[in-house]
C-alpha positions as CSV (number, residue, x, y, z in Angstrom):
1,M,-95.9,75.4,81.6
2,K,-93.3,73.4,83.6
3,H,-89.7,74.5,83.3
4,I,-87.3,72.1,81.7
5,T,-83.6,72.5,82.5
6,V,-81.5,72.6,79.3
7,L,-78.3,70.6,78.7
8,Q,-78.8,69.2,82.2
9,K,-76.6,66.1,82.1
10,E,-74.1,67.6,79.7
11,A,-73.4,70.6,81.9
12,V,-73.0,68.6,85.1
13,A,-70.8,66.0,83.3
14,A,-68.6,68.8,82.0
15,L,-67.8,69.9,85.6
16,E,-65.9,66.6,86.3
17,L,-67.0,66.5,89.9
18,S,-65.6,64.4,92.7
19,P,-67.5,63.5,95.9
20,N,-65.7,66.3,97.9
21,S,-65.9,69.0,95.3
22,I,-66.7,72.6,96.1
23,V,-69.2,73.7,93.5
24,V,-70.9,77.0,92.6
25,D,-74.2,76.8,90.8
26,A,-74.2,80.5,89.9
27,T,-77.7,80.6,88.5
28,F,-79.9,78.3,90.6
29,G,-83.0,78.8,88.5
30,A,-85.4,75.9,88.8
31,G,-82.8,73.8,90.5
32,G,-82.5,71.3,87.7
33,H,-78.7,71.3,87.6
34,A,-78.6,71.6,91.4
35,K,-80.2,68.2,91.9
36,L,-77.7,66.4,89.7
37,I,-74.8,68.2,91.2
38,C,-75.7,67.3,94.7
39,E,-76.2,63.7,93.7
40,E,-72.5,63.7,92.7
41,L,-71.3,65.1,96.1
42,S,-70.8,63.3,99.4
43,N,-71.1,64.8,102.9
44,E,-67.6,66.2,102.3
45,G,-68.7,68.2,99.3
46,V,-70.0,71.8,99.2
47,Y,-72.8,73.1,97.0
48,I,-73.3,76.9,96.7
49,G,-76.5,78.0,94.8
50,I,-76.9,81.6,93.8
51,D,-79.9,83.4,92.3
52,A,-80.8,87.1,92.0
53,D,-84.5,86.1,92.3
54,K,-85.2,84.9,95.9
55,T,-88.3,83.1,94.8
56,A,-86.1,80.6,92.9
57,F,-85.3,78.9,96.2
58,E,-88.9,78.4,97.3
59,G,-89.8,74.7,97.7
60,N,-86.3,73.4,96.9
61,T,-85.7,69.8,98.0
62,L,-81.9,69.7,98.1
63,E,-81.6,69.4,101.9
64,G,-82.8,66.7,104.2
65,K,-81.3,63.7,102.4
66,Q,-79.2,61.1,104.3
67,V,-76.2,61.7,102.1
68,A,-75.9,65.3,101.1
69,P,-73.2,68.0,100.8
70,T,-73.1,71.2,102.8
71,I,-75.6,73.4,101.0
72,H,-75.6,77.2,100.8
73,L,-78.4,79.0,99.0
74,V,-77.6,82.7,98.4
75,N,-79.9,85.4,97.1
76,D,-77.5,87.6,95.1
77,N,-76.3,88.4,91.6
78,F,-73.7,86.0,90.2
79,A,-71.5,89.0,89.4
80,N,-71.0,89.3,93.1
81,L,-69.4,85.9,93.3
82,S,-66.3,87.1,95.2
83,D,-68.5,88.6,97.9
84,V,-70.6,85.5,98.2
85,L,-67.5,83.2,98.5
86,G,-65.9,85.7,101.0
87,S,-69.0,85.6,103.2
88,L,-68.7,81.8,103.3
89,H,-64.9,82.0,103.9
90,I,-64.2,80.1,100.7
91,K,-61.3,81.1,98.5
92,K,-61.1,78.5,95.8
93,V,-63.7,76.2,94.2
94,D,-63.5,73.2,92.0
95,A,-66.3,74.0,89.6
96,V,-68.6,76.8,88.6
97,L,-71.7,76.5,86.4
98,A,-73.8,79.3,85.0
99,D,-77.0,78.7,83.0
100,L,-78.0,82.1,81.5
101,G,-81.5,80.9,80.6
102,W,-84.8,81.6,82.2
103,R,-87.1,79.9,84.6
104,T,-90.5,79.5,82.8
105,D,-92.4,80.9,85.8
106,Q,-90.4,84.1,85.7
107,F,-92.3,84.8,82.5
108,T,-95.6,83.5,83.5
109,D,-95.8,84.3,87.3
110,G,-93.1,86.8,87.9
111,G,-95.3,89.9,87.9
112,K,-92.5,92.0,86.5
113,G,-93.5,92.5,82.9
114,F,-91.2,89.9,81.3
115,S,-94.0,88.5,79.2
116,F,-95.7,90.6,76.6
117,N,-98.9,88.6,77.1
118,G,-99.2,89.7,80.7
119,D,-101.0,92.8,82.2
120,E,-98.1,93.3,84.5
121,P,-96.1,96.4,85.6
122,L,-93.1,97.2,83.3
123,L,-90.1,96.4,85.6
124,M,-88.1,93.5,84.0
125,T,-85.7,93.3,87.0
126,Y,-84.4,90.0,88.3
127,G,-84.1,91.3,91.9
128,N,-85.8,94.0,94.0
129,P,-86.8,96.8,91.6
130,E,-85.8,99.4,94.2
131,S,-82.2,98.4,94.0
132,Y,-82.0,99.1,90.2
133,P,-81.0,102.5,88.7
134,F,-83.9,102.2,86.2
135,T,-86.6,99.8,85.0
136,A,-88.3,99.1,81.7
137,Y,-90.9,101.6,82.8
138,D,-88.2,104.3,82.9
139,I,-86.9,103.3,79.5
140,V,-90.2,103.6,77.7
141,N,-91.5,106.7,79.5
142,S,-88.4,108.9,79.9
143,W,-85.6,107.8,77.6
144,E,-84.9,109.7,74.3
145,E,-86.2,108.1,71.2
146,E,-82.6,107.6,69.8
147,N,-81.5,105.9,73.0
148,I,-84.4,103.5,73.0
149,A,-83.7,102.7,69.3
150,D,-80.1,102.1,70.1
151,I,-80.7,99.5,72.8
152,L,-83.3,97.7,70.6
153,Y,-80.8,97.3,67.8
154,G,-77.7,96.9,69.9
155,Y,-79.0,94.3,72.4
156,A,-81.5,92.4,70.1
157,E,-80.7,93.4,66.5
158,E,-84.3,94.6,66.1
159,R,-84.5,95.6,62.5
160,H,-87.5,97.9,63.1
161,S,-85.8,99.6,66.1
162,R,-86.4,103.1,64.8
163,R,-90.1,102.6,64.0
164,I,-90.7,101.0,67.4
165,A,-88.9,103.7,69.3
166,R,-90.8,106.4,67.5
167,A,-94.1,104.7,68.2
168,I,-93.2,104.4,71.9
169,V,-92.4,108.1,72.2
170,E,-95.6,109.0,70.4
171,A,-97.8,106.8,72.5
172,R,-96.4,108.1,75.8
173,K,-97.5,111.6,74.9
174,S,-101.1,110.5,75.4
175,D,-100.6,108.3,78.5
176,E,-97.9,106.6,80.5
177,I,-96.9,103.1,79.3
178,K,-97.4,101.1,82.5
179,T,-97.9,97.5,81.5
180,A,-96.2,94.8,79.4
181,S,-99.4,94.2,77.4
182,H,-99.7,98.0,76.6
183,L,-96.1,98.1,75.4
184,A,-96.6,95.0,73.3
185,A,-99.6,96.5,71.6
186,I,-97.7,99.6,70.7
187,I,-94.9,97.5,69.2
188,E,-97.5,95.5,67.2
189,S,-99.0,98.7,65.8
190,A,-95.6,100.0,64.8
191,V,-94.1,97.1,62.7
192,P,-95.0,96.0,59.2
193,G,-97.8,93.4,58.7
194,F,-95.4,90.6,57.6
195,Y,-93.4,91.0,60.8
196,K,-96.5,90.4,62.9
197,N,-97.0,87.0,61.4
198,G,-93.5,85.7,61.8
199,K,-92.3,82.8,63.9
200,I,-91.9,84.9,67.0
201,H,-94.1,87.6,68.5
202,P,-93.1,91.1,67.1
203,A,-92.4,92.3,70.7
204,T,-89.9,89.5,71.5
205,K,-86.7,91.4,70.6
206,T,-87.8,94.6,72.2
207,F,-88.5,92.9,75.5
208,Q,-85.2,91.0,75.2
209,A,-83.3,94.3,74.7
210,M,-85.0,96.1,77.6
211,R,-84.4,93.1,79.9
212,I,-80.7,93.1,79.0
213,A,-80.4,96.9,79.5
214,V,-82.3,96.9,82.9
215,N,-80.2,94.1,84.3
216,D,-76.9,95.1,82.7
217,E,-76.7,91.4,81.6
218,L,-73.7,91.7,79.3
219,G,-71.6,93.8,81.8
220,T,-72.7,91.4,84.6
221,L,-71.6,88.4,82.5
222,E,-68.2,90.0,81.8
223,R,-67.6,90.6,85.6
224,F,-68.8,87.1,86.5
225,I,-66.4,85.3,84.1
226,A,-63.4,87.2,85.4
227,S,-64.4,86.5,89.0
228,A,-65.3,82.8,88.5
229,L,-62.0,82.1,86.8
230,S,-60.0,83.9,89.5
231,H,-61.6,81.6,92.1
232,L,-61.0,78.3,90.4
233,A,-58.6,75.9,92.0
234,T,-56.0,74.1,89.8
235,D,-57.9,71.8,87.4
236,G,-61.1,73.7,88.3
237,I,-63.7,74.1,85.6
238,L,-66.1,76.9,84.5
239,A,-69.0,76.0,82.3
240,I,-71.5,78.5,80.9
241,I,-74.7,77.9,79.0
242,T,-75.8,80.8,76.8
243,F,-79.0,81.4,74.8
244,H,-78.3,84.2,72.4
245,S,-75.5,85.4,70.2
246,L,-74.4,88.4,72.3
247,E,-73.9,86.2,75.4
248,D,-72.2,83.5,73.5
249,R,-69.8,85.9,71.8
250,I,-68.7,87.3,75.1
251,V,-68.1,83.9,76.6
252,K,-66.2,82.7,73.5
253,L,-64.0,85.8,73.4
254,R,-63.3,86.0,77.1
255,F,-62.4,82.3,77.2
256,R,-59.9,82.9,74.4
257,E,-58.4,85.8,76.1
258,F,-57.8,83.9,79.4
259,A,-56.5,80.9,77.5
260,K,-53.8,83.0,75.9
261,T,-52.3,83.6,79.4
262,G,-51.4,79.9,79.5
263,E,-53.2,79.5,82.8
264,Y,-56.4,78.1,81.3
265,F,-57.4,75.6,78.7
266,I,-60.6,75.7,76.6
267,I,-62.2,72.2,76.7
268,T,-64.9,72.9,74.2
269,K,-63.3,74.1,70.9
270,K,-66.9,74.1,69.6
271,P,-69.9,74.6,71.9
272,I,-71.9,71.6,73.1
273,V,-75.5,71.8,71.8
274,A,-78.7,69.9,72.5
275,T,-79.2,66.5,71.1
276,R,-82.0,65.8,68.7
277,A,-83.9,63.9,71.5
278,E,-83.7,67.0,73.8
279,L,-84.8,69.3,71.0
280,L,-87.9,67.2,70.4
281,A,-88.7,67.2,74.1
282,N,-87.8,70.9,74.6
283,P,-87.6,73.1,71.5
284,R,-86.4,75.9,73.7
285,A,-83.0,74.1,73.8
286,R,-82.4,74.9,70.2
287,S,-80.4,78.1,71.0
288,A,-78.5,76.8,74.0
289,K,-74.7,76.6,73.7
290,L,-72.4,75.2,76.4
291,R,-68.8,76.3,76.6
292,V,-66.2,75.0,79.1
293,I,-62.8,76.2,80.3
294,Q,-60.4,74.7,82.8
295,K,-57.7,76.2,85.0
296,I,-54.4,74.3,84.4
297,T,-51.9,76.1,86.6
């Protein structure tokens, strides 16, 4: 399945770019926003693309054009924005965009157990698994039942968190849970019949919760927002696209807190969402919300 970038035009338009802007694309992903951003920039502009997954940059076609900005592609986590900019000797930027969604091939071809349909090792790390304190394998094979249940409910509001956690602990007594498909089967066996026949796969929320826990997604987002805002030049803009309520809540609350200082102005009083035409072309866009804030002093 080909990846379709969500809110592509809306997000880039929100950045209010000029030809010589210095722009950070904090989550390069499939490069959908990157192409539009670079089209807005002249040879005097600077584009910085960041992604924790180094495979995101494979086959990119941003460079080699007659009129193109200076391009930097950096394999790092966007929470380390200050370090990335420091390594490039850049102190202030004119715009920052973060799309917190997924590249489709990370699910289908990533080999890290993100998809419950795959017979892949349970990792769920964006970057090199060796650099993480724990993986999804560690969660299901060594965490206490109560702790597993807590992240399922806290990070995904999984209503059957206790039943699923209990089933995981029981299953691992017989054999290690090594693959995504094995974990998905355990979850299916643990939930009520009506839950198996719902609109989403019964393992969806469990996998979401484990992915968030492994990658510290919420803590990373908090650090990124603070860092991005601190590096904005006057009139600079930060735009963030979220895909679930926990992310959106963090962005909304942090934007409000920074706006109270008088140094920032929230452009989007209500989040920008996909048009009907985009929803028909890409149903995945239904949960996307774009929020935008600007530095004014």
